[in-house]
Each structure stands twice: as C-alpha cells, then as structure tokens.
Backbone and ligand atoms as CSV (ligand in chain L), in Angstrom:
chain,resi,resn,atom,element,x,y,z
A,1,MET,N,N,8.906,-3.302,23.412
A,1,MET,CA,C,9.927,-3.665,22.451
A,1,MET,C,C,9.928,-2.668,21.304
A,2,SER,N,N,10.967,-2.708,20.506
A,2,SER,CA,C,11.065,-1.821,19.362
A,2,SER,C,C,11.815,-2.547,18.254
A,3,ALA,N,N,12.246,-1.767,17.278
A,3,ALA,CA,C,12.925,-2.378,16.138
A,3,ALA,C,C,14.195,-3.089,16.591
A,4,ARG,N,N,14.366,-4.294,16.042
A,4,ARG,CA,C,15.538,-5.118,16.375
A,4,ARG,C,C,16.319,-5.427,15.110
A,5,LEU,N,N,17.628,-5.589,15.289
A,5,LEU,CA,C,18.472,-5.972,14.160
A,5,LEU,C,C,18.031,-7.345,13.650
A,6,ALA,N,N,17.717,-7.434,12.355
A,6,ALA,CA,C,17.244,-8.696,11.784
A,6,ALA,C,C,18.326,-9.378,10.958
A,7,VAL,N,N,18.926,-8.625,10.042
A,7,VAL,CA,C,19.883,-9.222,9.101
A,7,VAL,C,C,20.594,-8.086,8.376
A,8,ALA,N,N,21.788,-8.362,7.879
A,8,ALA,CA,C,22.469,-7.383,7.029
A,8,ALA,C,C,21.749,-7.319,5.685
A,9,LEU,N,N,21.566,-6.119,5.178
A,9,LEU,CA,C,20.871,-5.962,3.899
A,9,LEU,C,C,21.574,-6.755,2.802
A,10,SER,N,N,22.877,-6.830,2.860
A,10,SER,CA,C,23.640,-7.548,1.828
A,10,SER,C,C,23.377,-9.050,1.856
A,11,ASP,N,N,22.786,-9.551,2.936
A,11,ASP,CA,C,22.476,-10.981,3.041
A,11,ASP,C,C,21.070,-11.318,2.536
A,12,VAL,N,N,20.319,-10.303,2.103
A,12,VAL,CA,C,18.969,-10.540,1.577
A,12,VAL,C,C,19.045,-10.529,0.057
A,13,PRO,N,N,18.742,-11.651,-0.594
A,13,PRO,CA,C,18.807,-11.692,-2.059
A,13,PRO,C,C,17.871,-10.662,-2.679
A,14,SER,N,N,18.185,-10.239,-3.876
A,14,SER,CA,C,17.351,-9.253,-4.557
A,14,SER,C,C,17.025,-9.717,-5.969
A,15,PRO,N,N,15.813,-10.252,-6.212
A,15,PRO,CA,C,14.766,-10.456,-5.210
A,15,PRO,C,C,14.988,-11.760,-4.465
A,16,GLY,N,N,14.393,-11.846,-3.272
A,16,GLY,CA,C,14.501,-13.068,-2.491
A,16,GLY,C,C,14.176,-12.800,-1.036
A,17,ALA,N,N,14.384,-13.817,-0.190
A,17,ALA,CA,C,13.976,-13.717,1.204
A,17,ALA,C,C,14.901,-14.518,2.101
A,18,VAL,N,N,14.978,-14.120,3.348
A,18,VAL,CA,C,15.686,-14.890,4.370
A,18,VAL,C,C,14.787,-14.991,5.598
A,19,ARG,N,N,14.923,-16.103,6.284
A,19,ARG,CA,C,14.158,-16.326,7.509
A,19,ARG,C,C,15.003,-15.911,8.703
A,20,VAL,N,N,14.388,-15.154,9.621
A,20,VAL,CA,C,15.025,-14.811,10.882
A,20,VAL,C,C,13.999,-15.046,11.984
A,21,VAL,N,N,14.472,-15.150,13.212
A,21,VAL,CA,C,13.570,-15.272,14.358
A,21,VAL,C,C,13.891,-14.136,15.311
A,22,LEU,N,N,12.895,-13.298,15.578
A,22,LEU,CA,C,13.071,-12.132,16.447
A,22,LEU,C,C,12.115,-12.249,17.622
A,23,ASP,N,N,12.653,-12.265,18.821
A,23,ASP,CA,C,11.819,-12.412,20.022
A,23,ASP,C,C,10.888,-13.612,19.896
A,24,GLY,N,N,11.382,-14.688,19.299
A,24,GLY,CA,C,10.586,-15.902,19.160
A,24,GLY,C,C,9.627,-15.896,17.993
A,25,VAL,N,N,9.615,-14.811,17.216
A,25,VAL,CA,C,8.682,-14.687,16.099
A,25,VAL,C,C,9.422,-14.965,14.792
A,26,PRO,N,N,9.002,-15.995,14.028
A,26,PRO,CA,C,9.626,-16.234,12.727
A,26,PRO,C,C,9.201,-15.171,11.715
A,27,VAL,N,N,10.197,-14.565,11.080
A,27,VAL,CA,C,9.951,-13.456,10.157
A,27,VAL,C,C,10.667,-13.743,8.844
A,28,ALA,N,N,9.991,-13.457,7.744
A,28,ALA,CA,C,10.625,-13.493,6.428
A,28,ALA,C,C,10.982,-12.063,6.052
A,29,VAL,N,N,12.280,-11.800,5.924
A,29,VAL,CA,C,12.733,-10.493,5.430
A,29,VAL,C,C,12.884,-10.651,3.929
A,30,VAL,N,N,12.148,-9.845,3.189
A,30,VAL,CA,C,12.014,-10.058,1.746
A,30,VAL,C,C,12.413,-8.796,0.981
A,31,ARG,N,N,13.200,-8.991,-0.074
A,31,ARG,CA,C,13.479,-7.883,-0.988
A,31,ARG,C,C,12.718,-8.157,-2.273
A,32,ASP,N,N,11.852,-7.216,-2.651
A,32,ASP,CA,C,10.999,-7.457,-3.811
A,32,ASP,C,C,11.723,-7.136,-5.117
A,33,GLY,N,N,10.987,-7.245,-6.215
A,33,GLY,CA,C,11.578,-7.055,-7.528
A,33,GLY,C,C,12.082,-5.650,-7.775
A,34,ASN,N,N,11.644,-4.685,-6.952
A,34,ASN,CA,C,12.114,-3.308,-7.076
A,34,ASN,C,C,13.217,-2.983,-6.074
A,35,GLY,N,N,13.639,-3.979,-5.295
A,35,GLY,CA,C,14.687,-3.755,-4.299
A,35,GLY,C,C,14.166,-3.272,-2.963
A,36,GLU,N,N,12.840,-3.117,-2.843
A,36,GLU,CA,C,12.261,-2.654,-1.577
A,36,GLU,C,C,12.221,-3.811,-0.573
A,37,VAL,N,N,12.479,-3.491,0.701
A,37,VAL,CA,C,12.560,-4.524,1.728
A,37,VAL,C,C,11.261,-4.552,2.542
A,38,HIS,N,N,10.784,-5.761,2.816
A,38,HIS,CA,C,9.551,-5.982,3.581
A,38,HIS,C,C,9.827,-7.033,4.656
A,39,ALA,N,N,8.962,-7.056,5.665
A,39,ALA,CA,C,9.036,-8.105,6.680
A,39,ALA,C,C,7.620,-8.607,6.946
A,40,ILE,N,N,7.441,-9.920,6.793
A,40,ILE,CA,C,6.137,-10.533,7.036
A,40,ILE,C,C,6.352,-11.764,7.913
A,41,SER,N,N,5.251,-12.258,8.470
A,41,SER,CA,C,5.335,-13.520,9.185
A,41,SER,C,C,5.903,-14.584,8.263
A,42,ASP,N,N,6.828,-15.389,8.790
A,42,ASP,CA,C,7.430,-16.417,7.929
A,42,ASP,C,C,6.564,-17.659,7.823
A,43,THR,N,N,5.489,-17.723,8.571
A,43,THR,CA,C,4.650,-18.922,8.558
A,43,THR,C,C,3.428,-18.696,7.673
A,44,CYS,N,N,3.296,-19.512,6.650
A,44,CYS,CA,C,2.131,-19.426,5.770
A,44,CYS,C,C,0.854,-19.555,6.593
A,45,SER,N,N,-0.186,-18.810,6.208
A,45,SER,CA,C,-1.441,-18.876,6.956
A,45,SER,C,C,-2.250,-20.119,6.625
A,46,HIS,N,N,-1.803,-20.899,5.659
A,46,HIS,CA,C,-2.515,-22.123,5.281
A,46,HIS,C,C,-2.003,-23.332,6.046
A,47,ALA,N,N,-0.693,-23.384,6.276
A,47,ALA,CA,C,-0.087,-24.483,7.024
A,47,ALA,C,C,1.272,-24.006,7.526
A,48,ASP,N,N,1.911,-24.825,8.332
A,48,ASP,CA,C,3.158,-24.426,8.986
A,48,ASP,C,C,4.339,-24.602,8.036
A,49,VAL,N,N,4.451,-23.653,7.113
A,49,VAL,CA,C,5.484,-23.705,6.073
A,49,VAL,C,C,6.196,-22.358,6.030
A,50,SER,N,N,7.516,-22.383,5.843
A,50,SER,CA,C,8.299,-21.147,5.773
A,50,SER,C,C,8.089,-20.441,4.440
A,51,LEU,N,N,7.597,-19.210,4.503
A,51,LEU,CA,C,7.394,-18.447,3.270
A,51,LEU,C,C,8.715,-17.976,2.679
A,52,ALA,N,N,9.747,-17.853,3.506
A,52,ALA,CA,C,11.045,-17.371,3.012
A,52,ALA,C,C,11.634,-18.313,1.979
A,53,GLU,N,N,11.135,-19.546,1.932
A,53,GLU,CA,C,11.634,-20.509,0.953
A,53,GLU,C,C,10.907,-20.386,-0.386
A,54,GLY,N,N,9.951,-19.464,-0.450
A,54,GLY,CA,C,9.164,-19.307,-1.670
A,54,GLY,C,C,9.793,-18.336,-2.649
A,55,GLU,N,N,9.168,-18.247,-3.794
A,55,GLU,CA,C,9.677,-17.394,-4.873
A,55,GLU,C,C,9.096,-15.992,-4.756
A,56,VAL,N,N,9.959,-14.980,-4.906
A,56,VAL,CA,C,9.528,-13.578,-4.841
A,56,VAL,C,C,9.339,-13.062,-6.257
A,57,ASP,N,N,8.203,-12.387,-6.464
A,57,ASP,CA,C,7.908,-11.834,-7.782
A,57,ASP,C,C,7.234,-10.488,-7.582
A,58,ASP,N,N,7.788,-9.439,-8.160
A,58,ASP,CA,C,7.268,-8.081,-7.941
A,58,ASP,C,C,7.123,-7.829,-6.446
A,59,CYS,N,N,5.883,-7.620,-5.971
A,59,CYS,CA,C,5.704,-7.308,-4.549
A,59,CYS,C,C,4.935,-8.416,-3.841
A,60,SER,N,N,5.233,-9.664,-4.198
A,60,SER,CA,C,4.567,-10.781,-3.544
A,60,SER,C,C,5.535,-11.945,-3.395
A,61,ILE,N,N,5.146,-12.871,-2.523
A,61,ILE,CA,C,5.948,-14.080,-2.332
A,61,ILE,C,C,5.008,-15.280,-2.404
A,62,GLU,N,N,5.480,-16.342,-3.031
A,62,GLU,CA,C,4.654,-17.528,-3.241
A,62,GLU,C,C,5.035,-18.613,-2.251
A,63,CYS,N,N,4.043,-19.181,-1.600
A,63,CYS,CA,C,4.294,-20.331,-0.731
A,63,CYS,C,C,4.646,-21.520,-1.613
A,64,TRP,N,N,5.761,-22.165,-1.306
A,64,TRP,CA,C,6.259,-23.235,-2.179
A,64,TRP,C,C,5.405,-24.494,-2.114
A,65,LEU,N,N,4.594,-24.648,-1.015
A,65,LEU,CA,C,3.896,-25.924,-0.863
A,65,LEU,C,C,2.645,-26.026,-1.737
A,66,HIS,N,N,1.757,-25.028,-1.648
A,66,HIS,CA,C,0.505,-25.104,-2.418
A,66,HIS,C,C,0.309,-23.916,-3.354
A,67,GLY,N,N,1.243,-22.986,-3.347
A,67,GLY,CA,C,1.204,-21.940,-4.363
A,67,GLY,C,C,0.446,-20.674,-4.026
A,68,SER,N,N,-0.043,-20.515,-2.784
A,68,SER,CA,C,-0.668,-19.234,-2.448
A,68,SER,C,C,0.391,-18.145,-2.520
A,69,ARG,N,N,-0.010,-16.985,-3.018
A,69,ARG,CA,C,0.893,-15.858,-3.152
A,69,ARG,C,C,0.408,-14.756,-2.203
A,70,PHE,N,N,1.330,-14.155,-1.451
A,70,PHE,CA,C,0.974,-13.131,-0.457
A,70,PHE,C,C,1.548,-11.779,-0.858
A,71,ASP,N,N,0.707,-10.748,-0.744
A,71,ASP,CA,C,1.150,-9.377,-0.998
A,71,ASP,C,C,2.072,-8.950,0.136
A,72,LEU,N,N,3.268,-8.471,-0.198
A,72,LEU,CA,C,4.246,-8.124,0.826
A,72,LEU,C,C,3.884,-6.851,1.574
A,73,ARG,N,N,3.006,-6.021,1.016
A,73,ARG,CA,C,2.613,-4.765,1.686
A,73,ARG,C,C,1.430,-4.967,2.613
A,74,THR,N,N,0.522,-5.866,2.250
A,74,THR,CA,C,-0.707,-6.032,3.030
A,74,THR,C,C,-0.782,-7.373,3.740
A,75,GLY,N,N,0.047,-8.332,3.351
A,75,GLY,CA,C,-0.010,-9.670,3.915
A,75,GLY,C,C,-1.158,-10.502,3.377
A,76,LYS,N,N,-1.973,-9.941,2.507
A,76,LYS,CA,C,-3.162,-10.652,2.026
A,76,LYS,C,C,-2.799,-11.717,0.996
A,77,PRO,N,N,-3.488,-12.856,1.064
A,77,PRO,CA,C,-3.276,-13.873,0.038
A,77,PRO,C,C,-3.893,-13.418,-1.278
A,78,LEU,N,N,-3.165,-13.642,-2.366
A,78,LEU,CA,C,-3.636,-13.245,-3.690
A,78,LEU,C,C,-4.148,-14.443,-4.467
A,79,ALA,N,N,-3.950,-15.643,-3.891
A,79,ALA,CA,C,-4.402,-16.862,-4.559
A,79,ALA,C,C,-4.680,-17.928,-3.509
A,80,LEU,N,N,-5.659,-18.782,-3.773
A,80,LEU,CA,C,-5.986,-19.906,-2.896
A,80,LEU,C,C,-4.842,-20.915,-2.926
A,81,PRO,N,N,-4.730,-21.781,-1.916
A,81,PRO,CA,C,-5.747,-22.106,-0.920
A,81,PRO,C,C,-5.716,-21.242,0.350
A,82,ALA,N,N,-4.690,-20.439,0.581
A,82,ALA,CA,C,-4.686,-19.597,1.778
A,82,ALA,C,C,-5.790,-18.547,1.666
A,83,ILE,N,N,-6.488,-18.296,2.781
A,83,ILE,CA,C,-7.552,-17.287,2.765
A,83,ILE,C,C,-7.334,-16.222,3.831
A,84,ARG,N,N,-6.358,-16.433,4.726
A,84,ARG,CA,C,-6.098,-15.458,5.792
A,84,ARG,C,C,-4.770,-14.753,5.535
A,85,PRO,N,N,-4.684,-13.455,5.885
A,85,PRO,CA,C,-3.428,-12.732,5.686
A,85,PRO,C,C,-2.376,-13.154,6.703
A,86,VAL,N,N,-1.129,-12.873,6.378
A,86,VAL,CA,C,-0.044,-13.039,7.333
A,86,VAL,C,C,0.318,-11.661,7.878
A,87,ALA,N,N,0.931,-11.634,9.053
A,87,ALA,CA,C,1.308,-10.362,9.678
A,87,ALA,C,C,2.381,-9.657,8.850
A,88,VAL,N,N,2.300,-8.331,8.859
A,88,VAL,CA,C,3.304,-7.488,8.204
A,88,VAL,C,C,3.928,-6.599,9.276
A,89,TYR,N,N,5.244,-6.484,9.266
A,89,TYR,CA,C,5.959,-5.719,10.290
A,89,TYR,C,C,6.667,-4.523,9.670
A,90,SER,N,N,6.900,-3.509,10.499
A,90,SER,CA,C,7.613,-2.322,10.016
A,90,SER,C,C,9.097,-2.651,9.866
A,91,VAL,N,N,9.692,-2.050,8.846
A,91,VAL,CA,C,11.088,-2.293,8.492
A,91,VAL,C,C,11.797,-0.949,8.346
A,92,SER,N,N,13.029,-0.899,8.786
A,92,SER,CA,C,13.872,0.260,8.489
A,92,SER,C,C,15.270,-0.254,8.167
A,93,ILE,N,N,16.006,0.575,7.453
A,93,ILE,CA,C,17.382,0.235,7.073
A,93,ILE,C,C,18.301,1.279,7.693
A,94,GLU,N,N,19.265,0.813,8.468
A,94,GLU,CA,C,20.236,1.728,9.069
A,94,GLU,C,C,21.636,1.152,8.905
A,95,ASP,N,N,22.504,1.932,8.289
A,95,ASP,CA,C,23.896,1.529,8.120
A,95,ASP,C,C,24.025,0.127,7.519
A,96,GLY,N,N,23.184,-0.157,6.536
A,96,GLY,CA,C,23.281,-1.442,5.859
A,96,GLY,C,C,22.674,-2.603,6.625
A,97,GLN,N,N,21.977,-2.316,7.710
A,97,GLN,CA,C,21.337,-3.358,8.513
A,97,GLN,C,C,19.815,-3.218,8.411
A,98,VAL,N,N,19.128,-4.358,8.357
A,98,VAL,CA,C,17.667,-4.353,8.316
A,98,VAL,C,C,17.149,-4.485,9.739
A,99,LEU,N,N,16.332,-3.520,10.149
A,99,LEU,CA,C,15.718,-3.539,11.480
A,99,LEU,C,C,14.232,-3.828,11.322
A,100,VAL,N,N,13.709,-4.703,12.167
A,100,VAL,CA,C,12.297,-5.092,12.104
A,100,VAL,C,C,11.694,-4.991,13.494
A,101,ASP,N,N,10.467,-4.458,13.550
A,101,ASP,CA,C,9.747,-4.353,14.816
A,101,ASP,C,C,8.582,-5.345,14.804
A,102,VAL,N,N,8.709,-6.424,15.586
A,102,VAL,CA,C,7.635,-7.431,15.613
A,102,VAL,C,C,6.623,-7.161,16.726
A,103,SER,N,N,6.851,-6.090,17.502
A,103,SER,CA,C,5.976,-5.841,18.655
A,103,SER,C,C,4.659,-5.195,18.260
A,104,ALA,N,N,4.619,-4.516,17.125
A,104,ALA,CA,C,3.396,-3.829,16.714
A,104,ALA,C,C,3.197,-4.027,15.212
A,105,PRO,N,N,2.642,-5.172,14.809
A,105,PRO,CA,C,2.474,-5.430,13.379
A,105,PRO,C,C,1.653,-4.343,12.683
A,106,LEU,N,N,2.064,-3.994,11.465
A,106,LEU,CA,C,1.289,-3.045,10.669
A,106,LEU,C,C,-0.016,-3.686,10.231
A,107,VAL,N,N,0.054,-4.975,9.955
A,107,VAL,CA,C,-1.118,-5.771,9.597
A,107,VAL,C,C,-1.105,-6.985,10.512
A,108,LEU,N,N,-2.230,-7.232,11.153
A,108,LEU,CA,C,-2.305,-8.375,12.053
A,108,LEU,C,C,-2.626,-9.644,11.284
A,109,GLU,N,N,-2.036,-10.729,11.745
A,109,GLU,CA,C,-2.356,-12.031,11.180
A,109,GLU,C,C,-3.703,-12.458,11.738
A,110,GLU,N,N,-4.560,-12.993,10.892
A,110,GLU,CA,C,-5.857,-13.478,11.360
A,110,GLU,C,C,-5.742,-14.952,11.730
A,111,SER,N,N,-6.423,-15.333,12.784
A,111,SER,CA,C,-6.382,-16.746,13.184
A,111,SER,C,C,-7.744,-17.390,13.008
L,1,LIG,S1,S,1.054,-24.275,3.089
L,1,LIG,FE1,FE,1.180,-22.353,2.080
L,1,LIG,S2,S,-0.389,-22.450,0.590
L,1,LIG,FE2,FE,-0.544,-24.332,1.644
C-alpha cells in the first residue's frame, strides 16, 4: 500500500482535526497551531476514544476524556493517564488534498 487520499485540506480546521478511516485504520488528520498537517492514530492509547474530537494546541492534541495530550510529531503522551504513544503516519499535500500512508507508520503504536 501507499499514500491514500484522506481528506481535502480545506476540510481540516486550522487548528483542529478530522477523523478518517483508511484501509480500516482510524486516523486523525490534524492541523496544528502553525498550520502544519499531521496524521496520527485516531484511537487514544488509554481507551477507545477518538482523538480527533480533542483540542489542538501548538503541536499536540488533547484527549477529551481524561486529558492526556499527545505530541503530533512523535505520538508520545505528554501527560497522564496515557503512557503509550499512538502511531504517527506520513502525510503529504497534493493539489489541496491530504494524502496519508497508514502502511508504514513513522512511529509505531505500542500495545
Ligand atoms: S481515554 Fe484518552 S486519556 Fe483516557
């Protein structure tokens, strides 16, 4: 597999996130406070909660349920209760479309 069309860039809030499912994988496409686009696993590593529903601040996103914040570049939790990182995927922008490759995560999710 390779990069797949995820969403139109204009449909991603700035800052903010949208949830997409690519090849069965839930992904949060996130635009950070600087306008940079990231793609991470949409499932919080603490429980089965969509991270795309959380608040984006600078280069992190906060899980709305218990408040863990994840670094969008590394997937690492920056605050408890989550202790495991979420997967991070490669992103590219072509002709106003966000492409995401879920086949080879840049950072693997720990189980
Ligand atoms: S479900 Fe995300 S921090 Fe608890």
